[in-house]
TORNU-324905 format. One record per atom (N, C-alpha, C, O): residue number from 1; residue in one letter; atom name; x, y, z. Coordinates in steps of 0.1 Angstrom, whole numbers, plus 5000, padded with zeros to 4 digits. Example, Ala and Ser with C-alpha at 12.3 -4.5 7.8 and 13.67 -1.06 7.14 Angstrom:
<pts>
 seq type atom    X    Y    Z
   1    a    N 5132 4943 5078
   1    a   CA 5123 4955 5078
   1    a    C 5132 4967 5078
   1    a    O 5142 4967 5085
   2    s    N 5128 4978 5071
   2    s   CA 5137 4989 5071
   2    s    C 5129 5000 5079
   2    s    O 5134 5011 5080
</pts>
This chain:
<pts>
 seq type atom    X    Y    Z
   1    m    N 4899 4820 5142
   1    m   CA 4904 4814 5126
   1    m    C 4898 4827 5122
   1    m    O 4888 4831 5128
   2    i    N 4902 4835 5112
   2    i   CA 4897 4848 5107
   2    i    C 4887 4849 5100
   2    i    O 4893 4850 5089
   3    d    N 4876 4849 5098
   3    d   CA 4862 4855 5086
   3    d    C 4863 4864 5078
   3    d    O 4856 4874 5077
   4    t    N 4878 4858 5068
   4    t   CA 4881 4863 5058
   4    t    C 4877 4877 5048
   4    t    O 4884 4887 5046
   5    d    N 4858 4875 5041
   5    d   CA 4856 4877 5040
   5    d    C 4848 4885 5049
   5    d    O 4836 4884 5046
   6    a    N 4850 4894 5059
   6    a   CA 4841 4901 5072
   6    a    C 4858 4907 5074
   6    a    O 4859 4919 5076
   7    f    N 4867 4902 5072
   7    f   CA 4877 4915 5077
   7    f    C 4888 4917 5069
   7    f    O 4898 4923 5073
   8    d    N 4886 4911 5052
   8    d   CA 4894 4918 5043
   8    d    C 4890 4919 5023
   8    d    O 4894 4913 5013
   9    p    N 4875 4934 5026
   9    p   CA 4867 4929 5017
   9    p    C 4877 4935 5005
   9    p    O 4889 4935 5003
  10    g    N 4867 4941 5000
  10    g   CA 4875 4948 4986
  10    g    C 4873 4967 4991
  10    g    O 4871 4975 4983
  11    r    N 4873 4969 5002
  11    r   CA 4870 4984 5001
  11    r    C 4866 4986 5016
  11    r    O 4862 4977 5024
  12    p    N 4868 4997 5018
  12    p   CA 4870 4999 5034
  12    p    C 4860 4998 5041
  12    p    O 4849 4996 5035
  13    h    N 4860 4999 5058
  13    h   CA 4855 4993 5065
  13    h    C 4842 5006 5070
  13    h    O 4849 5015 5075
  14    p    N 4833 5008 5070
  14    p   CA 4826 5019 5074
  14    p    C 4828 5021 5086
  14    p    O 4826 5033 5087
  15    d    N 4831 5014 5102
  15    d   CA 4828 5018 5111
  15    d    C 4843 5026 5114
  15    d    O 4842 5036 5121
  16    v    N 4851 5024 5110
  16    v   CA 4871 5020 5114
  16    v    C 4877 5032 5106
  16    v    O 4874 5037 5096
  17    d    N 4891 5033 5116
  17    d   CA 4900 5035 5111
  17    d    C 4909 5026 5101
  17    d    O 4920 5024 5107
  18    d    N 4910 5016 5082
  18    d   CA 4910 5009 5085
  18    d    C 4926 5014 5077
  18    d    O 4931 5025 5074
  19    t    N 4931 5002 5076
  19    t   CA 4950 5010 5072
  19    t    C 4955 4996 5064
  19    t    O 4948 4986 5067
  20    i    N 4964 4994 5056
  20    i   CA 4969 4982 5048
  20    i    C 4979 4988 5042
  20    i    O 4979 4996 5034
  21    d    N 4986 4981 5048
  21    d   CA 5003 4976 5044
  21    d    C 5013 4966 5035
  21    d    O 5014 4954 5037
  22    i    N 5016 4971 5027
  22    i   CA 5021 4959 5020
  22    i    C 5036 4966 5016
  22    i    O 5037 4977 5010
  23    e    N 5049 4955 5021
  23    e   CA 5056 4961 5024
  23    e    C 5066 4937 5012
  23    e    O 5063 4925 5011
  24    w    N 5075 4947 5008
  24    w   CA 5081 4941 4995
  24    w    C 5099 4946 4993
  24    w    O 5103 4958 4992
  25    v    N 5108 4931 4992
  25    v   CA 5119 4936 4980
  25    v    C 5120 4923 4972
  25    v    O 5114 4912 4973
  26    d    N 5130 4926 4965
  26    d   CA 5135 4921 4959
  26    d    C 5147 4922 4959
  26    d    O 5150 4934 4959
  27    r    N 5159 4913 4961
  27    r   CA 5171 4915 4963
  27    r    C 5181 4906 4951
  27    r    O 5193 4904 4954
  28    r    N 5172 4903 4935
  28    r   CA 5175 4899 4927
  28    r    C 5175 4913 4918
  28    r    O 5185 4915 4911
  29    a    N 5166 4920 4917
  29    a   CA 5164 4929 4911
  29    a    C 5168 4942 4916
  29    a    O 5170 4951 4909
  30    g    N 5171 4943 4931
  30    g   CA 5173 4954 4935
  30    g    C 5171 4967 4941
  30    g    O 5179 4977 4942
  31    v    N 5159 4964 4944
  31    v   CA 5147 4968 4943
  31    v    C 5135 4966 4956
  31    v    O 5130 4955 4956
  32    a    N 5132 4977 4967
  32    a   CA 5120 4971 4978
  32    a    C 5113 4987 4975
  32    a    O 5114 4998 4970
  33    g    N 5104 4977 4981
  33    g   CA 5084 4983 4979
  33    g    C 5089 4986 4998
  33    g    O 5098 4983 5005
  34    l    N 5071 4997 4999
  34    l   CA 5067 5000 5008
  34    l    C 5047 5007 5007
  34    l    O 5043 5018 5004
  35    l    N 5042 4997 5010
  35    l   CA 5031 5011 5003
  35    l    C 5019 5012 5021
  35    l    O 5022 5005 5031
  36    r    N 5013 5017 5021
  36    r   CA 5002 5025 5029
  36    r    C 4993 5035 5029
  36    r    O 4991 5047 5031
  37    v    N 4984 5020 5026
  37    v   CA 4970 5032 5020
  37    v    C 4960 5034 5040
  37    v    O 4958 5026 5048
  38    a    N 4956 5045 5039
  38    a   CA 4950 5041 5056
  38    a    C 4937 5052 5059
  38    a    O 4941 5062 5066
  39    v    N 4923 5051 5056
  39    v   CA 4916 5057 5053
  39    v    C 4911 5058 5068
  39    v    O 4907 5050 5076
  40    r    N 4911 5067 5068
  40    r   CA 4911 5085 5085
  40    r    C 4903 5084 5086
  40    r    O 4901 5096 5087
  41    r    N 4892 5079 5087
  41    r   CA 4871 5089 5091
  41    r    C 4876 5096 5099
  41    r    O 4872 5108 5098
  42    a    N 4887 5091 5113
  42    a   CA 4881 5103 5119
  42    a    C 4895 5122 5117
  42    a    O 4897 5131 5125
  43    e    N 4900 5116 5102
  43    e   CA 4907 5130 5103
  43    e    C 4892 5134 5090
  43    e    O 4883 5142 5091
  44    g    N 4894 5127 5082
  44    g   CA 4879 5130 5072
  44    g    C 4894 5126 5063
  44    g    O 4903 5124 5072
  45    a    N 4897 5124 5055
  45    a   CA 4907 5122 5049
  45    a    C 4914 5104 5048
  45    a    O 4915 5096 5058
  46    t    N 4918 5103 5037
  46    t   CA 4924 5093 5034
  46    t    C 4942 5093 5035
  46    t    O 4946 5102 5027
  47    w    N 4952 5089 5041
  47    w   CA 4964 5088 5038
  47    w    C 4977 5075 5029
  47    w    O 4979 5063 5030
  48    f    N 4983 5083 5022
  48    f   CA 4982 5074 5012
  48    f    C 5007 5086 5015
  48    f    O 5011 5098 5016
  49    l    N 5015 5065 5013
  49    l   CA 5023 5066 5013
  49    l    C 5031 5051 5004
  49    l    O 5032 5038 5005
  50    a    N 5034 5060 4998
  50    a   CA 5047 5050 4990
  50    a    C 5066 5052 4989
  50    a    O 5074 5061 4989
  51    v    N 5065 5041 4988
  51    v   CA 5086 5043 4986
  51    v    C 5087 5036 4979
  51    v    O 5080 5026 4978
  52    v    N 5098 5038 4969
  52    v   CA 5104 5025 4960
  52    v    C 5120 5029 4962
  52    v    O 5123 5041 4963
  53    h    N 5126 5023 4961
  53    h   CA 5137 5021 4968
  53    h    C 5147 5017 4961
  53    h    O 5151 5007 4967
  54    e    N 5158 5019 4947
  54    e   CA 5166 5012 4944
  54    e    C 5176 5009 4950
  54    e    O 5178 5015 4960
  55    r    N 5182 5002 4947
  55    r   CA 5196 4996 4954
  55    r    C 5205 5004 4948
  55    r    O 5203 5004 4936
  56    g    N 5214 5012 4953
  56    g   CA 5228 5025 4955
  56    g    C 5217 5043 4953
  56    g    O 5220 5055 4951
  57    e    N 5205 5037 4954
  57    e   CA 5200 5052 4951
  57    e    C 5189 5061 4960
  57    e    O 5184 5056 4970
  58    a    N 5186 5074 4957
  58    a   CA 5175 5078 4972
  58    a    C 5162 5074 4969
  58    a    O 5152 5073 4962
  59    p    N 5166 5072 4980
  59    p   CA 5143 5059 4976
  59    p    C 5136 5072 4970
  59    p    O 5141 5083 4971
  60    v    N 5124 5071 4965
  60    v   CA 5114 5083 4959
  60    v    C 5101 5073 4964
  60    v    O 5097 5062 4964
  61    v    N 5096 5088 4970
  61    v   CA 5079 5085 4985
  61    v    C 5072 5100 4974
  61    v    O 5073 5111 4969
  62    v    N 5062 5086 4979
  62    v   CA 5047 5093 4971
  62    v    C 5043 5096 4989
  62    v    O 5048 5090 4999
  63    l    N 5034 5108 4988
  63    l   CA 5029 5114 5005
  63    l    C 5018 5118 5001
  63    l    O 5019 5124 4991
  64    d    N 5007 5115 5006
  64    d   CA 4999 5129 5003
  64    d    C 4984 5122 5020
  64    d    O 4979 5111 5023
  65    f    N 4981 5136 5025
  65    f   CA 4974 5131 5036
  65    f    C 4960 5131 5031
  65    f    O 4953 5121 5032
  66    e    N 4958 5146 5026
  66    e   CA 4950 5144 5020
  66    e    C 4931 5139 5006
  66    e    O 4921 5145 5002
  67    l    N 4935 5127 5006
  67    l   CA 4936 5119 4999
  67    l    C 4911 5126 4998
  67    l    O 4906 5134 5006
  68    p    N 4905 5121 4990
  68    p   CA 4895 5119 4998
  68    p    C 4886 5110 5006
  68    p    O 4888 5100 4998
  69    l    N 4878 5105 5015
  69    l   CA 4873 5088 5016
  69    l    C 4868 5088 5008
  69    l    O 4867 5096 4999
  70    v    N 4862 5073 5012
  70    v   CA 4858 5062 5003
  70    v    C 4853 5057 5004
  70    v    O 4852 5062 5016
  71    s    N 4847 5051 5005
  71    s   CA 4839 5032 5006
  71    s    C 4833 5024 4996
  71    s    O 4829 5012 4998
  72    n    N 4832 5030 4984
  72    n   CA 4831 5011 4982
  72    n    C 4839 5003 4973
  72    n    O 4835 4993 4968
  73    a    N 4855 5011 4972
  73    a   CA 4869 5005 4972
  73    a    C 4882 5009 4976
  73    a    O 4883 5014 4987
  74    f    N 4891 5007 4970
  74    f   CA 4900 5011 4972
  74    f    C 4917 5018 4966
  74    f    O 4929 5017 4966
  75    e    N 4901 5028 4959
  75    e   CA 4909 5039 4943
  75    e    C 4909 5057 4947
  75    e    O 4900 5066 4948
  76    f    N 4922 5056 4947
  76    f   CA 4926 5074 4947
  76    f    C 4928 5081 4939
  76    f    O 4935 5077 4930
  77    r    N 4922 5094 4938
  77    r   CA 4931 5104 4928
  77    r    C 4932 5118 4940
  77    r    O 4927 5122 4950
  78    g    N 4943 5120 4930
  78    g   CA 4940 5134 4936
  78    g    C 4960 5139 4932
  78    g    O 4970 5132 4933
  79    p    N 4959 5158 4927
  79    p   CA 4970 5159 4923
  79    p    C 4980 5145 4921
  79    p    O 4982 5136 4930
  80    g    N 4988 5146 4907
  80    g   CA 4999 5137 4904
  80    g    C 4995 5127 4913
  80    g    O 5001 5130 4924
  81    i    N 4988 5116 4913
  81    i   CA 4985 5109 4919
  81    i    C 4973 5098 4917
  81    i    O 4962 5102 4920
  82    w    N 4974 5083 4910
  82    w   CA 4963 5076 4911
  82    w    C 4965 5062 4921
  82    w    O 4976 5058 4925
  83    t    N 4956 5057 4922
  83    t   CA 4967 5043 4929
  83    t    C 4948 5033 4931
  83    t    O 4938 5040 4932
  84    d    N 4947 5026 4931
  84    d   CA 4939 5012 4930
  84    d    C 4939 4999 4933
  84    d    O 4944 4990 4926
  85    l    N 4936 4998 4942
  85    l   CA 4939 4981 4953
  85    l    C 4932 4971 4947
  85    l    O 4928 4977 4937
  86    v    N 4928 4962 4947
  86    v   CA 4916 4956 4938
  86    v    C 4918 4941 4947
  86    v    O 4925 4932 4944
  87    c    N 4909 4942 4959
  87    c   CA 4907 4926 4962
  87    c    C 4898 4914 4957
  87    c    O 4887 4912 4961
  88    e    N 4910 4904 4946
  88    e   CA 4901 4899 4939
  88    e    C 4898 4884 4948
  88    e    O 4893 4873 4945
  89    t    N 4903 4887 4959
  89    t   CA 4902 4870 4966
  89    t    C 4898 4874 4985
  89    t    O 4898 4862 4987
  90    p    N 4897 4877 4991
  90    p   CA 4896 4888 5002
  90    p    C 4910 4872 5009
  90    p    O 4911 4860 5008
  91    i    N 4916 4882 5015
  91    i   CA 4931 4873 5022
  91    i    C 4944 4870 5008
  91    i    O 4956 4874 5007
  92    e    N 4937 4861 4998
  92    e   CA 4940 4854 4989
  92    e    C 4951 4862 4978
  92    e    O 4962 4859 4973
  93    q    N 4941 4875 4976
  93    q   CA 4948 4880 4962
  93    q    C 4945 4890 4958
  93    q    O 4934 4892 4953
  94    w    N 4959 4903 4960
  94    w   CA 4954 4917 4959
  94    w    C 4958 4923 4941
  94    w    O 4970 4922 4936
  95    t    N 4952 4925 4937
  95    t   CA 4959 4943 4928
  95    t    C 4965 4954 4927
  95    t    O 4958 4964 4928
  96    v    N 4979 4957 4924
  96    v   CA 4979 4973 4931
  96    v    C 4983 4975 4919
  96    v    O 4992 4968 4914
  97    g    N 4975 4993 4908
  97    g   CA 4977 4997 4901
  97    g    C 4987 5012 4909
  97    g    O 4985 5018 4920
  98    l    N 4997 5015 4899
  98    l   CA 4997 5033 4913
  98    l    C 5005 5041 4896
  98    l    O 5012 5036 4887
  99    e    N 5002 5048 4896
  99    e   CA 5012 5058 4892
  99    e    C 5005 5073 4893
  99    e    O 4994 5078 4891
 100    a    N 5024 5078 4899
 100    a   CA 5024 5088 4905
 100    a    C 5033 5095 4905
 100    a    O 5044 5092 4900
 101    f    N 5030 5107 4910
 101    f   CA 5048 5112 4906
 101    f    C 5055 5112 4925
 101    f    O 5047 5114 4934
 102    g    N 5067 5111 4926
 102    g   CA 5074 5114 4944
 102    g    C 5083 5124 4943
 102    g    O 5083 5132 4935
 103    v    N 5089 5123 4952
 103    v   CA 5101 5129 4960
 103    v    C 5112 5122 4962
 103    v    O 5113 5120 4974
 104    a    N 5125 5117 4953
 104    a   CA 5139 5109 4957
 104    a    C 5142 5125 4969
 104    a    O 5139 5137 4969
 105    i    N 5148 5116 4979
 105    i   CA 5148 5122 4992
 105    i    C 5160 5113 4996
 105    i    O 5163 5102 4991
 106    e    N 5164 5118 5005
 106    e   CA 5183 5113 5003
 106    e    C 5175 5106 5021
 106    e    O 5169 5113 5030
 107    p    N 5178 5093 5021
 107    p   CA 5174 5086 5035
 107    p    C 5175 5093 5052
 107    p    O 5167 5092 5061
 108    a    N 5188 5101 5053
 108    a   CA 5180 5106 5063
 108    a    C 5167 5118 5063
 108    a    O 5166 5127 5071
 109    e    N 5162 5117 5058
 109    e   CA 5156 5141 5053
 109    e    C 5147 5132 5064
 109    e    O 5149 5120 5065
 110    t    N 5134 5141 5072
 110    t   CA 5122 5138 5076
 110    t    C 5116 5144 5068
 110    t    O 5117 5155 5065
 111    l    N 5105 5132 5060
 111    l   CA 5097 5137 5051
 111    l    C 5087 5145 5053
 111    l    O 5086 5146 5065
 112    t    N 5077 5153 5047
 112    t   CA 5067 5159 5050
 112    t    C 5065 5162 5040
 112    t    O 5072 5165 5031
 113    p    N 5046 5160 5042
 113    p   CA 5034 5164 5023
 113    p    C 5043 5178 5017
 113    p    O 5044 5176 5005
 114    g    N 5050 5190 5022
 114    g   CA 5060 5195 5017
 114    g    C 5072 5197 5008
 114    g    O 5075 5206 5001
 115    s    N 5079 5182 5012
 115    s   CA 5094 5180 5013
 115    s    C 5095 5182 4998
 115    s    O 5087 5180 4989
 116    f    N 5105 5186 4998
 116    f   CA 5114 5194 4979
 116    f    C 5123 5183 4983
 116    f    O 5128 5177 4992
 117    g    N 5124 5183 4967
 117    g   CA 5131 5168 4962
 117    g    C 5133 5173 4945
 117    g    O 5130 5183 4939
 118    d    N 5140 5161 4942
 118    d   CA 5137 5153 4926
 118    d    C 5124 5150 4927
 118    d    O 5118 5144 4936
 119    r    N 5120 5155 4915
 119    r   CA 5099 5143 4911
 119    r    C 5106 5137 4906
 119    r    O 5115 5140 4898
 120    t    N 5102 5123 4910
 120    t   CA 5103 5114 4898
 120    t    C 5087 5105 4896
 120    t    O 5076 5108 4902
 121    p    N 5089 5095 4887
 121    p   CA 5074 5094 4885
 121    p    C 5079 5079 4891
 121    p    O 5089 5072 4894
 122    v    N 5060 5080 4891
 122    v   CA 5065 5057 4905
 122    v    C 5051 5053 4895
 122    v    O 5043 5061 4890
 123    g    N 5051 5043 4894
 123    g   CA 5046 5032 4890
 123    g    C 5048 5022 4895
 123    g    O 5059 5019 4900
 124    l    N 5038 5013 4895
 124    l   CA 5026 4999 4904
 124    l    C 5017 4984 4888
 124    l    O 5005 4984 4886
 125    d    N 5024 4977 4883
 125    d   CA 5010 4969 4882
 125    d    C 5013 4957 4890
 125    d    O 5023 4952 4885
 126    v    N 5009 4952 4896
 126    v   CA 5016 4940 4906
 126    v    C 5003 4935 4909
 126    v    O 4993 4941 4909
 127    d    N 5004 4919 4915
 127    d   CA 4997 4914 4916
 127    d    C 5000 4908 4931
 127    d    O 5011 4902 4931
 128    v    N 4996 4908 4940
 128    v   CA 5005 4900 4957
 128    v    C 4993 4893 4962
 128    v    O 4984 4897 4969
 129    e    N 4994 4880 4958
 129    e   CA 4991 4861 4969
 129    e    C 4996 4862 4978
 129    e    O 5008 4866 4979
 130    a    N 4990 4859 4987
 130    a   CA 4988 4851 5000
 130    a    C 5006 4840 5001
 130    a    O 5004 4828 4997
 131    a    N 5016 4842 5006
 131    a   CA 5026 4835 5012
 131    a    C 5020 4821 5022
 131    a    O 5023 4809 5020
 132    t    N 5012 4828 5032
 132    t   CA 5008 4819 5042
 132    t    C 4995 4827 5049
 132    t    O 4991 4839 5048
 133    a    N 4989 4814 5058
 133    a   CA 4979 4819 5064
 133    a    C 4982 4835 5075
 133    a    O 4992 4839 5081
 134    p    N 4967 4842 5076
 134    p   CA 4974 4851 5082
 134    p    C 4972 4848 5095
 134    p    O 4964 4839 5098
 135    d    N 4981 4856 5106
 135    d   CA 4983 4859 5120
 135    d    C 4970 4866 5125
 135    d    O 4971 4878 5123
 136    e    N 4960 4864 5131
 136    e   CA 4954 4875 5140
 136    e    C 4959 4887 5150
 136    e    O 4950 4895 5146
 137    d    N 4963 4892 5155
 137    d   CA 4961 4895 5166
 137    d    C 4949 4913 5168
 137    d    O 4939 4918 5163
 138    d    N 4959 4916 5179
 138    d   CA 4941 4923 5186
 138    d    C 4934 4935 5177
 138    d    O 4922 4937 5174
 139    d    N 4951 4944 5171
 139    d   CA 4942 4951 5156
 139    d    C 4939 4950 5142
 139    d    O 4934 4959 5135
 140    g    N 4942 4933 5134
 140    g   CA 4945 4929 5127
 140    g    C 4947 4919 5127
 140    g    O 4946 4911 5136
 141    f    N 4951 4915 5108
 141    f   CA 4958 4908 5107
 141    f    C 4970 4908 5097
 141    f    O 4970 4915 5087
 142    s    N 4984 4895 5102
 142    s   CA 4997 4895 5088
 142    s    C 4996 4888 5078
 142    s    O 4988 4879 5079
 143    h    N 5001 4888 5069
 143    h   CA 5005 4875 5067
 143    h    C 5017 4875 5057
 143    h    O 5019 4887 5053
 144    e    N 5025 4868 5052
 144    e   CA 5039 4865 5037
 144    e    C 5030 4866 5028
 144    e    O 5020 4858 5025
 145    i    N 5034 4877 5023
 145    i   CA 5028 4876 4999
 145    i    C 5044 4876 4997
 145    i    O 5055 4879 5002
 146    t    N 5037 4871 4984
 146    t   CA 5048 4871 4972
 146    t    C 5046 4878 4969
 146    t    O 5038 4882 4977
 147    l    N 5047 4892 4955
 147    l   CA 5042 4902 4944
 147    l    C 5048 4897 4937
 147    l    O 5056 4891 4943
 148    r    N 5047 4897 4923
 148    r   CA 5050 4899 4908
 148    r    C 5041 4908 4902
 148    r    O 5029 4909 4905
 149    g    N 5052 4915 4890
 149    g   CA 5044 4924 4888
 149    g    C 5060 4938 4881
 149    g    O 5072 4938 4882
 150    e    N 5050 4948 4873
 150    e   CA 5063 4952 4872
 150    e    C 5063 4970 4876
 150    e    O 5053 4978 4879
 151    v    N 5073 4971 4875
 151    v   CA 5082 4982 4894
 151    v    C 5082 4999 4881
 151    v    O 5082 4992 4871
 152    l    N 5081 5005 4879
 152    l   CA 5086 5020 4879
 152    l    C 5089 5024 4881
 152    l    O 5080 5033 4880
 153    v    N 5102 5031 4886
 153    v   CA 5110 5042 4887
 153    v    C 5118 5055 4876
 153    v    O 5123 5050 4865
 154    g    N 5118 5070 4879
 154    g   CA 5116 5071 4867
 154    g    C 5121 5066 4860
 154    g    O 5114 5057 4857
 155    s    N 5131 5065 4855
 155    s   CA 5136 5053 4836
 155    s    C 5134 5043 4837
 155    s    O 5131 5036 4827
 156    s    N 5136 5038 4850
 156    s   CA 5136 5024 4851
 156    s    C 5130 5012 4853
 156    s    O 5132 5008 4864
 157    a    N 5122 5002 4845
 157    a   CA 5119 4993 4853
 157    a    C 5120 4981 4855
 157    a    O 5127 4974 4847
 158    y    N 5116 4975 4862
 158    y   CA 5117 4963 4870
 158    y    C 5105 4950 4874
 158    y    O 5098 4950 4884
 159    d    N 5106 4939 4862
 159    d   CA 5100 4932 4865
 159    d    C 5103 4922 4878
 159    d    O 5114 4918 4880
 160    v    N 5091 4919 4886
 160    v   CA 5100 4921 4904
 160    v    C 5085 4903 4909
 160    v    O 5073 4899 4909
 161    d    N 5098 4899 4912
 161    d   CA 5094 4886 4922
 161    d    C 5101 4889 4935
 161    d    O 5113 4888 4938
 162    a    N 5087 4895 4944
 162    a   CA 5096 4897 4953
 162    a    C 5089 4892 4966
 162    a    O 5077 4891 4962
 163    v    N 5089 4889 4976
 163    v   CA 5086 4888 4991
 163    v    C 5079 4897 5001
 163    v    O 5082 4909 4998
 164    g    N 5071 4897 5012
 164    g   CA 5070 4905 5017
 164    g    C 5058 4902 5028
 164    g    O 5054 4891 5033
 165    v    N 5054 4913 5030
 165    v   CA 5046 4913 5046
 165    v    C 5031 4921 5042
 165    v    O 5030 4933 5043
 166    r    N 5021 4915 5038
 166    r   CA 5000 4926 5044
 166    r    C 4998 4927 5054
 166    r    O 4991 4919 5059
 167    r    N 5001 4935 5059
 167    r   CA 4991 4943 5072
 167    r    C 4976 4943 5069
 167    r    O 4972 4943 5057
 168    r    N 4970 4942 5075
 168    r   CA 4954 4945 5079
 168    r    C 4950 4957 5091
 168    r    O 4957 4948 5096
 169    r    N 4948 4964 5097
 169    r   CA 4947 4969 5107
 169    r    C 4937 4974 5113
 169    r    O 4931 4978 5103
 170    w    N 4929 4979 5124
 170    w   CA 4920 4990 5124
 170    w    C 4925 4996 5139
 170    w    O 4935 4994 5146
 171    d    N 4915 5005 5142
 171    d   CA 4918 5015 5150
 171    d    C 4916 5009 5165
 171    d    O 4914 5016 5175
 172    g    N 4917 4997 5166
 172    g   CA 4917 4990 5186
 172    g    C 4900 4987 5185
 172    g    O 4892 4988 5194
 173    r    N 4897 4984 5175
 173    r   CA 4886 4979 5178
 173    r    C 4878 4973 5159
 173    r    O 4876 4978 5148
 174    w    N 4876 4961 5166
 174    w   CA 4874 4948 5152
 174    w    C 4860 4959 5140
 174    w    O 4855 4969 5144
 175    p    N 4860 4954 5131
 175    p   CA 4847 4962 5125
 175    p    C 4836 4950 5122
 175    p    O 4837 4938 5120
 176    v    N 4825 4959 5122
 176    v   CA 4812 4951 5120
 176    v    C 4816 4944 5108
 176    v    O 4824 4949 5100
 177    s    N 4809 4930 5105
 177    s   CA 4811 4923 5099
 177    s    C 4793 4929 5091
 177    s    O 4782 4934 5094
 178    y    N 4805 4924 5077
 178    y   CA 4792 4929 5064
 178    y    C 4781 4916 5060
 178    y    O 4784 4906 5054
 179    t    N 4761 4922 5068
 179    t   CA 4760 4911 5065
 179    t    C 4748 4915 5047
 179    t    O 4744 4905 5040
</pts>
């Protein structure tokens, strides 16, 4: 059984690379997304990826491999991006805020931080709640979630009631427990 307070705190683990993924889809609204925050101590930076895909439209991608490392929270700022992942209750509930500019790209295009495309605003103001208990694996855990709130992409706004998966994993080593 996972020690939720030790393995899912509201801050990056100080001794390992720490990655949080949130994938979701709202079929009714016709919008889906992916959010990945990777605190990469070995790289000296935080990597950030957000994708919002409206049905029938090109996906909008926010990508930055050079955000500063943080230690006390999952809040990141950089040119054209602000995001904050807040742990309300370990495993059970997180809130996510995002204000950024992304690039609308063709799905077959290979994306790099230097890619060009239509600059598009992206925003998230969502609650992420556990729908199942976490499944532990060698590198972390995952569980099903619900995601509710507001998603903005370009001039469109969606009230989402989505299902998805949240994962938290490390670089092959379990983090040291906080005491």
